[in-house]
C-alpha positions as CSV (number, residue, x, y, z in Angstrom):
1,M,66.7,26.9,-1.6
2,V,63.8,28.4,-3.5
3,Y,64.5,25.9,-6.3
4,F,64.1,22.9,-3.9
5,T,60.9,24.4,-2.5
6,V,59.4,24.7,-5.9
7,L,60.6,21.3,-6.9
8,K,59.1,19.8,-3.7
9,S,55.8,21.6,-4.5
10,L,55.8,20.2,-8.0
11,I,56.5,16.7,-6.8
12,I,53.7,16.9,-4.3
13,F,51.3,18.3,-7.0
14,Q,52.3,15.6,-9.4
15,Y,51.6,12.9,-6.7
16,S,48.3,14.5,-6.0
17,I,47.3,14.4,-9.7
18,K,48.3,10.7,-9.8
19,V,46.2,9.9,-6.7
20,N,43.2,11.7,-8.1
21,Y,43.6,9.9,-11.5
22,E,43.7,6.5,-9.7
23,D,40.6,7.4,-7.7
24,A,38.8,8.5,-10.8
25,K,39.7,5.2,-12.5
26,E,38.3,3.3,-9.6
27,Q,35.1,5.3,-9.6
28,L,34.7,4.8,-13.3
29,L,35.1,1.0,-12.8
30,G,32.4,1.1,-10.1
31,I,30.0,3.1,-12.2
32,E,30.5,0.7,-15.1
33,Q,29.8,-2.3,-12.8
34,I,26.6,-0.6,-11.6
35,N,25.6,0.1,-15.1
36,D,26.1,-3.5,-16.1
37,A,24.0,-4.7,-13.1
38,V,21.2,-2.3,-14.0
39,T,21.2,-3.4,-17.6
40,M,21.0,-7.1,-16.5
41,L,18.2,-6.3,-14.1
42,D,16.3,-4.4,-16.9
43,T,16.7,-7.4,-19.2
44,Q,15.4,-9.8,-16.6
45,T,12.5,-7.5,-15.8
46,Q,11.5,-7.4,-19.5
47,Q,11.7,-11.2,-19.6
48,N,9.6,-11.5,-16.5
49,A,7.0,-9.2,-18.0
50,N,6.9,-11.3,-21.2
51,V,6.4,-14.5,-19.1
52,A,3.6,-12.8,-17.1
53,T,1.9,-11.7,-20.3
54,N,2.1,-15.3,-21.7
55,T,0.8,-16.7,-18.4
56,K,-2.1,-14.4,-18.5
57,T,-2.9,-15.4,-22.1
58,I,-2.8,-19.1,-21.2
59,A,-5.0,-18.5,-18.1
60,E,-7.6,-16.7,-20.1
61,Y,-7.6,-19.4,-22.8
62,T,-7.9,-22.1,-20.2
63,S,-10.8,-20.2,-18.5
64,K,-12.6,-20.0,-21.9
65,I,-12.2,-23.8,-22.4
66,A,-13.4,-24.5,-18.9
67,Q,-16.5,-22.3,-19.5
68,K,-17.3,-24.1,-22.7
69,K,-17.1,-27.5,-21.0
70,E,-19.6,-26.4,-18.4
71,F,-22.2,-26.0,-21.1
72,L,-21.6,-29.4,-22.6
């Protein structure tokens, strides 16, 4: 009888470990997806900053041209 009780406890413990392992795998998958999304957002933010800098440069250059034309 004790043998079956111990065996039953071991089976339950083994199942519990398997469930925890599967949960951990799912959590890891979710974390990896979040990391990928954050990396993509960071890349896009850097590209947007570059576009903004270039736009500012063009606007300043255009403003200088316009100011020179006023004096002509």
